[in-house]
Structure formats: C-alpha cells, structure tokens
N, C-alpha and C positions, 0 to 999 in steps of 0.2 A: 315782371321780374321773376327769375328762376330762384327757387329755394336751394338751400345747400343739399338737401336730400335729392332733389331733381338733378343737380349737377353731378352728384356722386353716381346716380343711376346712369346718366348719359356716359360718364367716363368709364364705368364698368362695362356698359354695353359695347363701347368702342374697343376696350381692351379684349373683350371676349371675341369680338369679330376679328381683330388684328392678330391676337395671339403673339405677343412679342417674344421672340426667341432669345435665349441667353447663350453667351459664348462660353459653354462648359463642355468638358469632355463627354459627360453623359448628357444627351439631349434633354433640355428642359425649357419651359416657357413660363411666363407670368400669367396667372389666371386672375379673374376679377375679384375673387374672394380675398380682399385685403392684399392683393398682389402677392400671394404666397407662392413660393417656388415649388413646382411640381415636376418630378422626374417622369420622363416618358420611356424609360428603359423597359418597363414591363410591357409596353406596346410594341417593342421591336421584336424581330424574329430571334435575335441572339442578344445576350447580355453584352454590355459595353466592355467588361473585363471579367476574367475568371476570379472567383473568390468562393470561399466556403470554409467549413470547420469540420475536420475529420477527427473522430474520437474513438479510441480502441483500448482494450486491455491486453492485446496480443502484441508482444515485442516483435516477432517476425513480420506480422502484417504491417505494423507501424513502419519498420525499416523499409519494407518493400514499397509502401506508399510514398514515403519521403523520397526514395531513390527515383521512382517513376515520375513524380511531380517535378523534381529538379531537372531531370533529363528532358522533360517536355518544355521546360522554360527556356533552355538553351545551354550550350556547353560552358559558357562563362558565368552562368548564374549560380550563386551559392546561397543557400538558405541559412537562417540564423536559428539555432536551437538552444534551449535553456534546460538544464538538468537539475531537478530537485531530488537529491538522493534521500532526504528524510522521508519523503512521501512516495519514493520510487516512481517518479513521474518525469515526463519530458514534454516540452512544447516547442514546436518548430514553426517559425514564421517564414512564408515563402515570398512575402512582399513587404518586408520590414523597411527595406531601403537603408539610407544613411542620412547623416546631417545635411549633406548637399542635396539629396533627392529623397526625402522621406516618403515611404510608402504608406498605404492605408492600413497595413497590418491586420487585414481581415481575411487573409487566406492562410489557414493554420492547420496543423495536425497535432493532436494531443494524445499522449500515452500515459495511462495510469495502470501500473501493473496490479493484478489481482492475485493474492496468494493462492497457491494450490490448496485443494481441500485437505491434503495431508499436513501441509505446513500450518494452515489455519487451526487444525486440530491440536497440533503441538503447542502453538501459542496460547490456545484456549485452556490447555491443561496445566502448563507450567506455572508453578507457584500456588495452585489452588489446593485447598484442603478437601480431600475426598474420602468417602467411606470405602470400606473394602469392596463392596459390590460395584461402586462407581468406577474405581480404578480397574478392577477385574474386567468389567464390561468394555471399558475403553481399550484395554490391551487386546481383548478378543476382536474388537472391531477393526483394529489397525495391526493385526498380527503379521500381515505380509510385509510391513515396513520395519518390523521390530527384530532386534536381537536382545535377549535378556542375559545379563551377567550377574553371577552371585557374588557374595562377599569375599570369596577367595579367588575371584577372577575366572571362575569356571562358567561355561555356557550352560544355560538352563533352558530346556524346551519351553516354548510359550505356553503350552497346555499345562505343564507342571508348574510354571510360575503363577498362572492364574489360580490354580488350586491352592498353592501356598498362601497367596494373598487372601483368598476367601476363608482360610482356616487359621488366621493369626489369633493366638490367644494371649491374654495378658496375665502375668504372674506378679503378685504382690507379696513382698516379704518384709518382715519387721525384725530389727535387731535391737536389743536393749542391754545396756551395760549398767551394773550397779557397783559402786565403790563406797566402802565405809571405813572410817578410822575413828579413833577416840574423840576427835574434835570436829569432824566434818563427815558429811555424807553427800554423795553425788549420784545423780541419775541422768542417763542420756538415752534417747530413743532415735533410731534411724530407720526410716521407712524407705523401701526401694520398690519401684514399680518398673518392670521391664517386659518386653515382648518375648515370650517364650520361644526358644529355638530361633532367635534372631539371626544366628549365623547361617541358617539354612534358607533365609529369605532372599529374594532378588534384591540386588543392590543398585544396579544401573539398567536403564532402558536405553538401548542404542537405536535411535530412530533415523532412518536414512530416507530422504525424499528431496525432490527439487522444490525449492521455496517458491519460485515463480516460473512461469513458462518462459523458456529460452535461457534459463540459468542452470548451471551444473548442479547435480545432486550433492547434498551435504549430509553428514552424520551429526545428529544432535544427541548429546548425552543428557539424559534425565536421571538425576540421582535421587533415589527414594529415601525417605526418612519416615519414621513412625512416631506419631504423637500419642502417647498412652493416656488413657482415661477410662471412663466407664465403657466407652466403645473406641477402639483404635481408629485414629485418623491418619491418613497417609498424604504426604506432600511430595510431588515430583519437581525438583529444582533443575532448571535449565542451566547446565554448567557453562560458564563464560558466555552468557547470552549476549551481552553488549558487544563483545569482540566478534562473535559470529555475525551479528546483524550488521556491523561495520564492514565485514568481509563481503557480505551479500551486496551491500550498497556499492562497494568498490567494484565488484564484478559487473554490476548493472552499468556503471559508467564506462567500464572497459569494453563491454559488448557494444554499447552505442557508438563509442569512438571507432571501434573496428568496423562496424557495419556502415555508418553514415558519416564518419568523421571527415572523410575526404571531400564530401559534397555539402557539408554543413558546418558552419562556424559554431561549435559547441561551447557553451559556457556554463559553469556551475552556478546555480541560482535560479531565480524566476524573473520574469520581465512583464511589466504592464505598459502597453503602448499609450495608455491614456486616451482622452477623447480627441 
C-alpha cells in the first residue's frame, strides 16, 4: 500500500513532466511545488505587454514622454491623468481602462516639480528671524535676482543696501513726566527704542525668479522689518504669499492642459488603482 507521501511524490513528478499550461494572456504553467502559478514571461524574447513607471521633475520632459507614449498606443487612445496642485505633481496612466474593460494601471508617468534654487531660497528665507550678517550675506548671494526699494519708494543699489543692513544701530530714549499738586503727585516714564536712521534702510526686496522649470517668472515682494533688542533682528515677510502660491498652482494646471490636455483626460486630484 502506498503512503500519502508517496502518492504526493508521484503526482508531483507527473505534474513536473507534463507541465500543465494555463489559459492566460501571459504564458504560465503549474509547477509541482504546491501547484503554484509561475509566469514564463521572463523566458520569452519579448514581454507580453508594455508597462513601466516613468518619473521626472522636468515638466517639458514629462509632457514630451506622455505625448510620445499616447501616439505610440494609437490615434484613438487617450490616457488618464490626475493633477495634484497642492504637491505640484501629476500622474498619468496609459492603461487604466474603464469599468467595462479595466486595465492593469501599471504603465504610468509621474511628474513631481522641483522648485528652482532661487525659489527654494526665497521660501527658506521668508518669515525667518535673521541677524544683520545673515540677511546681508543672503542678499549678496542672490543679488542678480534682486531689486531693493527704500522706504520712500526709491531704488537702492544692492551693494548700498547690504552696507546699510550691516550698520544698523539701535537708539534708546527715555522720557519722564512729573506732575505735582497740593493733593496728588504723578510720575510717568516712557521708554522708546528705535532703529536709528530707519528711513534710510531698505524696505522691500523684489525677488524675480521662475518658481519651477517650465513656469513663468514671478516677482516676490519681501517686506523687511526690524525687531529691536540688544542686537537687531530682521524679518523678511513674503507679501501675499498664499495668493501667489495659488497663482503658481493654477499656472501649473493650465500648462499641463495646454500641452497634454487633448491627448489626456486630466482630472484634479489623485487616483489609486488599488490591487
């Protein structure tokens, strides 16, 4: 009488010899190891279907790739793209399909814009408390992008502005008032601390740069303020920051629609095809 182990071994040996084929698009057979399904695509000369994942930070290269891939698929094929304006990114699926014929959704192109060095420098500076030397050195580093405006609206050469920032002095004054009458006496003290010659200091830094590759240049206004103390501290506030960031995101969407809108169904948001 044969044991269970012997019968299993005979069955496995027969399966290995026969190699039962499966009726799948990608060739596959049953192997004796617990009859696990194994794909044979890697043994073929070519893959059964095209798929892959392209990732880039370049807007022009992304649009060129999407256009080329859609044209190679056929004149009637339209890809599906999803734009996430908050993260300045877009993902296009070339084989998403639809409810009637869902695709594998594993042939994609992804774009994640990277801020330019100049734009990253502005975002890193805005709202930070800086010493005189820190702000002066930042202005020197990015002088080619800057226009400096004084408190009266006059243009100030960058070199002059740097010198003024490095030589800020703090003046402290005290005013005391004494009042006496037959029945009462009053004393008041008012201390005032101000930056000397504040009217001669730079008021605004106009920084012009392209925020991301492929988007138009914009001028960012950084308004300077001085926090007095033992050592002066300077803050550069980005004027209307939220509004400008919304404008940049809107331009990102418009550029994508202009470049690949006719060959791609673009939707605002993100999409997860699931398992």
